[in-house]
C-alpha positions in Angstrom: 27.3 -3.1 40.9 24.1 -5.2 41.1 21.4 -4.7 43.8 22.3 -7.9 45.7 26.0 -6.8 46.0 24.9 -3.3 47.0 22.5 -4.5 49.7 25.1 -7.0 51.0 27.7 -4.3 51.2 25.3 -1.9 52.8 24.4 -4.4 55.4 28.0 -5.1 56.3 28.7 -1.4 56.5 25.7 -0.8 58.8 26.7 -3.7 61.0 30.3 -2.4 61.3 29.1 1.1 62.2 26.7 -0.3 64.8 29.5 -2.4 66.4 31.9 0.5 66.4 29.4 2.8 68.0 28.5 0.3 70.7 32.2 -0.4 71.4 32.9 3.3 71.7 30.2 3.8 74.3 30.5 0.5 76.2 32.2 -2.5 74.8 30.4 -4.8 77.1 27.0 -4.0 75.4 26.3 -6.2 72.4 24.9 -4.7 69.1 21.2 -5.1 68.7 19.8 -7.9 66.5 19.1 -6.9 62.9 15.4 -7.3 62.1 14.8 -9.1 58.8 12.1 -8.0 56.5 9.0 -10.1 56.2 8.7 -11.8 52.8 5.8 -10.7 50.6 4.4 -13.7 48.8 2.3 -13.4 45.6 0.6 -16.1 43.5 0.7 -15.7 39.8 -1.8 -17.7 37.5 -1.0 -17.9 33.8 -2.8 -18.8 30.6 0.0 -21.1 29.5 0.7 -24.8 29.8 3.2 -25.8 32.5 6.8 -25.3 31.4 5.8 -24.0 28.0 8.7 -22.4 26.2 8.6 -18.7 25.4 5.2 -17.7 26.8 5.5 -19.7 30.0 9.2 -18.8 30.2 8.3 -15.1 30.2 6.0 -15.6 33.2 8.6 -17.6 35.1 11.3 -15.0 34.4 9.2 -12.2 35.9 9.0 -14.3 39.1 12.7 -15.1 39.1 13.7 -11.5 38.5 11.4 -10.3 41.4 12.8 -12.9 43.8 16.4 -12.1 42.9 16.2 -8.3 42.8 14.3 -8.2 46.1 16.9 -10.5 47.8 13.9 -12.8 48.6 11.7 -10.2 50.2 9.3 -10.5 47.3 8.4 -14.1 46.4 6.3 -14.8 43.3 4.9 -18.3 42.9 3.9 -19.3 39.3 1.0 -21.6 38.5 0.2 -22.9 35.0 -3.2 -22.9 33.4 -5.5 -25.3 35.2 -3.5 -25.5 38.4 -5.6 -23.0 40.2 -8.0 -21.7 37.5 -8.5 -22.3 33.8 -6.6 -20.2 31.3 -9.5 -17.9 30.5 -10.4 -17.5 34.1 -7.1 -15.8 35.1 -8.4 -12.3 34.8 -11.4 -12.8 37.1 -9.2 -14.7 39.5 -6.9 -11.7 39.9 -9.7 -9.1 39.8 -11.5 -10.9 42.7 -8.4 -11.7 44.7 -8.3 -15.4 44.2 -4.8 -14.9 42.8 -2.5 -11.9 43.0 -1.2 -11.8 39.5 -1.8 -13.2 36.0 0.5 -13.6 33.0 -1.5 -13.7 29.7 -2.3 -12.1 26.4 -4.6 -9.1 27.0 -6.9 -9.8 24.1 -8.2 -12.8 26.0 -10.1 -10.2 28.0 -11.9 -8.6 25.1 -15.2 -9.8 26.6 -14.6 -7.3 29.4 -13.6 -4.5 27.0 -12.6 -4.6 23.4 -9.9 -2.0 24.3 -7.8 -4.8 25.8 -7.1 -6.0 22.3 -4.8 -3.1 21.6 -2.5 -4.1 24.4 -1.7 -7.5 22.7 -2.2 -7.1 19.0 -4.7 -6.0 16.4 -4.9 -6.9 12.7 -2.4 -4.9 10.6 -1.3 -3.2 13.8 2.0 -2.4 15.4 5.1 -4.6 15.4 6.8 -5.6 18.7 9.1 -2.6 18.7 6.3 -0.2 17.8 3.9 -1.4 20.6 6.8 -1.2 23.1 7.4 2.3 22.1 3.7 3.2 22.4 3.2 1.7 25.8 6.5 3.0 27.3 6.6 6.5 25.7 3.4 7.2 23.7 0.8 7.2 26.5 -0.2 3.5 26.2 0.7 2.5 29.7 -1.4 5.3 31.2 -4.4 4.3 29.2 -3.8 0.6 30.0 -3.8 1.3 33.7 -6.9 3.5 33.5 -8.7 0.7 31.6 -7.5 -2.1 33.9 -8.5 -0.2 37.1 -12.1 -0.3 35.9 -11.9 -4.0 36.6 -9.6 -3.9 39.6 -6.4 -4.8 37.7 -3.1 -2.9 37.0 -1.0 -4.4 34.1 2.4 -4.0 32.4 4.2 -5.4 29.3 5.9 -8.6 30.3 6.9 -10.4 27.1 6.5 -10.3 23.4 6.6 -13.1 20.8 7.5 -10.8 17.9 5.8 -11.3 14.6 3.5 -14.3 14.4 2.9 -16.7 11.6 -0.4 -16.9 9.7 -1.1 -20.4 10.9 -1.4 -24.1 10.0 -3.9 -25.3 7.5 -5.1 -28.7 6.5 -5.7 -27.5 2.9 -4.1 -24.7 0.8 -5.5 -21.2 0.7 -5.3 -20.2 -3.0 -8.2 -17.7 -3.1 -10.6 -15.7 -1.0 -13.2 -18.5 -1.5 -11.0 -20.9 0.5 -11.7 -19.0 3.7 -15.4 -19.7 3.4 -16.5 -22.2 6.0 -13.0 -22.5 7.4 -13.0 -23.4 11.1 -9.9 -21.8 12.6 -8.6 -21.3 16.1 -7.8 -17.5 16.1 -8.5 -15.2 19.0 -8.9 -11.4 19.3 -9.9 -9.1 16.5 -8.2 -11.5 14.0 -11.1 -13.8 14.6 -13.5 -10.9 13.6 -11.6 -10.6 10.3 -11.9 -14.3 9.6 -15.6 -14.2 10.2 -15.9 -11.3 7.7 -14.0 -13.5 5.2 -16.7 -16.2 5.7 -14.9 -18.4 8.2 -15.6 -19.5 11.7 -13.3 -18.3 14.5 -12.9 -20.7 17.4 -11.4 -19.6 20.8 -9.2 -22.3 22.3 -6.5 -22.2 24.9 -3.0 -23.6 24.0 -3.5 -27.0 25.4 -6.8 -27.5 23.5 -5.5 -26.8 20.0 -3.8 -30.0 19.0 -6.7 -32.3 20.0 -9.1 -30.0 18.1 -6.9 -30.3 14.9 -6.6 -34.0 15.4 -10.3 -34.7 15.7 -11.4 -32.3 13.0 -13.1 -29.7 15.3 -11.0 -27.1 13.5 -9.4 -27.0 10.0 -6.6 -24.6 10.8 -5.0 -22.8 13.7 -2.7 -20.0 14.4 -0.6 -20.1 17.6 2.6 -18.2 17.7 5.6 -19.0 15.5 8.0 -21.8 14.5 9.4 -22.3 18.0 6.1 -22.8 19.9 4.4 -24.4 16.9 7.1 -27.0 16.6 6.8 -27.8 20.3 3.0 -28.5 19.8 3.6 -30.6 16.7 1.0 -29.0 14.6 2.8 -30.0 11.4 1.6 -33.6 12.0 -2.0 -32.6 11.5 -1.9 -29.6 9.1 1.0 -29.6 6.5 0.6 -26.1 5.1 2.3 -23.3 7.1 1.3 -19.8 6.2 3.2 -16.6 6.9 3.4 -13.9 7.6 0.4 -13.4 9.8 -1.9 -10.4 9.4 -3.5 -10.7 12.9 -0.6 -10.4 15.3 2.4 -8.5 13.9 3.9 -8.1 17.4 2.1 -9.8 20.3 2.6 -8.3 23.7 2.0 -10.3 26.8 0.8 -8.7 30.0 1.5 -9.1 33.7 -1.7 -8.1 35.6 -1.8 -7.4 39.3 -4.8 -7.0 41.6 -5.2 -3.3 42.0 -5.5 -3.5 45.8 -2.4 -5.7 46.0 -0.5 -3.3 43.8 -1.5 -0.2 45.8 -0.5 -1.9 49.0 3.0 -2.8 47.9 6.0 -0.9 49.2 7.6 1.5 46.7 10.7 -0.7 46.2 8.6 -3.8 45.5 6.6 -1.8 42.9 9.9 -0.7 41.2 11.2 -4.3 41.3 8.0 -5.7 39.6 8.1 -3.0 36.9 11.8 -3.7 36.3 11.2 -7.5 36.2 8.4 -7.0 33.6 10.6 -4.9 31.4 13.5 -7.4 31.7 11.2 -10.3 30.8 9.8 -8.3 27.9 13.2 -7.7 26.4 14.4 -11.3 27.0 11.3 -12.8 25.5 11.7 -10.8 22.2 15.3 -11.7 21.9 14.6 -15.4 22.7 11.8 -15.6 20.1 14.0 -14.1 17.4 16.7 -16.7 18.2 14.6 -19.7 18.6 12.1 -19.1 15.8 15.0 -19.1 13.3 16.3 -22.4 14.6 12.8 -24.0 14.7 11.9 -22.9 11.2 15.0 -24.8 9.9 13.9 -27.9 11.8 10.3 -27.7 10.5 11.4 -27.3 6.9 14.4 -29.6 6.7 13.5 -32.3 9.2 9.7 -32.4 9.0 9.2 -31.3 5.4 6.8 -28.5 6.3 5.6 -26.5 3.3 5.7 -22.8 3.6 3.0 -20.8 2.0 1.9 -17.1 1.6 -1.7 -15.9 1.5 -2.6 -14.8 -2.1 -2.4 -11.1 -2.9 -6.2 -10.8 -3.4 -6.6 -12.2 0.2 -4.2 -9.6 1.6 -6.0 -6.8 -0.1 -9.4 -7.9 1.3 -7.9 -8.7 4.7 -6.5 -5.1 4.8 -9.9 -3.6 4.0 -11.7 -5.7 6.6 -9.0 -5.2 9.2 -9.2 -1.5 9.1 -13.0 -1.6 9.4 -13.1 -4.2 12.2 -10.6 -2.2 14.3 -12.5 1.1 13.6 -15.8 -0.5 14.5 -14.4 -1.6 17.9 -13.4 2.0 18.6 -17.1 2.9 18.6 -17.9 0.6 21.5 -17.4 3.2 24.3 -15.4 6.3 25.1 -12.5 4.4 26.8 -12.0 2.2 23.7 -12.1 5.2 21.4 -9.4 6.9 23.4 -7.2 3.8 23.3 -7.9 3.4 19.6 -7.0 7.0 18.8 -3.8 6.8 20.8 -2.8 3.4 19.2 -3.5 4.5 15.6 -1.5 7.7 16.1 1.4 5.6 17.3 1.0 3.1 14.4 1.1 6.0 11.9 4.3 7.4 13.5 5.8 3.9 13.2 4.8 3.6 9.6 6.5 6.8 8.6 9.7 5.8 10.4 9.5 2.2 9.0 9.3 3.5 5.4 12.8 4.9 5.7 14.4 2.5 8.2 13.5 -1.2 8.6 11.5 -1.8 5.4 14.0 -0.5 2.9 16.9 -2.0 4.8 15.4 -5.5 4.8 14.7 -5.2 1.1 18.2 -4.0 0.3 19.8 -6.7 2.5 18.0 -9.4 0.7 18.8 -7.9 -2.7 22.5 -7.6 -1.9 23.0 -10.9 -0.1 20.6 -12.9 -2.2 19.7 -16.5 -1.4 
């Protein structure tokens, strides 16, 4: 039985009892009017373009789930990047109360604290399944809330794009030397790794990427994966598509709420928002797995996109740099150190389990099925 059916049935039952009681006492006295609950309206700003598939869809789903599960007593209004504030202004808008919620990738807020990176993705970090496990059961959520409250925000997982591709390049990457001087759109700690490789990391919101590729401001870009990348048409400007990516092995999205707003919500509305975030998180991961496979086929067979892998020497150097970059971030402050220690312990648990589960299974499936 869903909540709407339950509430509807409960309302009918309550009305029936009230009528029966009033009739038993004095049938001439009408039952009192039922008081309807005042609707709580919340404004959500996002870092995504309007109607953008996957990332934007995850934000919209949170709102839809909240509205449906509350029978309309909780109404969330979604605004795309630029409608109220710019993409990278969403955090401050929520922290200061200009908006009630944001939907974004938490590593956009690394200027506030580098610890936010761990709640989206770090180079050679956890996969989508692993980061979900850490946040839900490994202490990640508690650390995230403690971190966010320093800035007046409470956040939850509310989407995941799964493993991301390495990006689109105007020229091939055949050696470490090819990274030198490369101007690439890449956010978070992945950008730090690129700088150590000799490249220049550029921070751009989604809507700014294609024009930058087109006019030569950047030579390469990562974004998400085949589904979103196809929608933006990056293949028209950069023919070489590299994967897998090292920088975002499982990219979580966050739903941040003004801490005062959150603390003032009724208990049932808090439970509904948490449930809506979890539902959107699961739906997003499933949707990306489905749509990426379809989009990759279109890119290869309809647009002639050339798939490439980074050379082994690059992977080895990327691995060394990534571990150092992430470890260096941990020394920023005590809060970041605590997040880092918890995250790395969870990553190590995931690696042990992965060695006897997903990794050998994938290898054997490919060996047996071939092709």
